[in-house]
C-alpha angles and dihedrals in degrees: 000000000000105000142171128248128189096208134026092231089068087084090069087061094041112132108171090208118231112230118248092236135153131194123278111267126190092273091058101045090095093053091046093050090048092054093048092051094046093050089048090054090050094048103044102259101322115151123240135186120204108223099184142354132218143156089046119194120235097092133083093259101038117075098155140042117234120208144187104224133189122209103223098213100043098029093224118146120217144158129261135178124207123190130220090269091060094254123138103237099178142006136158099209093126094052094045089054088057091047092052091058087058092042092053091048092049093044089051095049091049090049092052089057090050097259118130109209148138124219136202111196138172136184126247125204137170094209132065108232098171135258120337114243116237109250096016113154123246094245094048089047090055094047094049104033099035101210116207092216143334117239139166144103135325118189111201130199115230110256138144085236088070099102133157092244094051092049093046093048091050096048093042089050089051092047089054093046093053093054097264098301112158119259125212116184131187101205125199119185113210128199114259093240097053098033098097093049091049092048092049090059091037092057094056094060128089091199138012142192138203090259090062086073094053095100095036123101095242126173101203143341131200144153121243127186124202124192139143090299093054130247121339093224120064122237094251093055090045088055091061096042092051092051095050108293116134124225113191120228113255 
């Protein structure tokens, strides 16, 4: 999940692609169980649950199975690939564990400002600093891996408490807490009555894209960047956006 980009503007094109996955039917239970067992072996007895399978092998072009996997204890959802020999050839569990620390911090800062929201964030870097250690703290990750910025999605529940001041305060506090690393958030405001349903589905994804929201009853969506100079959208405009105004992506 932690990836490299050559240019900052790539974030504007960022589509954290949703996996083309379907639920595990009876024919896929064996593969799902195998992935769970292999991951448990890799991560010292931790328990995992496969939520969905895709990219199944068995054709000329598919030589692996790709899965959405939930870590039972931490609740994080990540991606894993298993080849035809039953070997896990890729997973982003360690990176997602770091992301969760940022997401929890961001969600808490938003809640303290009266905003109910859930985030899905990742780190972007232009340099390769090696593998991420499982269980590394967010502070140690920043010090060692030197991310250029953190970016992702924030799904916000409709409320009169959603003000520009509140959002800016929460994002600025998070920016300060992560050692002044830039934040770039793609924000979607969801009606109060459908928020819980949207979040239930959102929470089962290791990654998401703008298109995932196409069939959702959204009120507004916009990008906001926060750096040492503050937010790039003023509080008055944010008030309108958070209450249903729509800012097109640039």
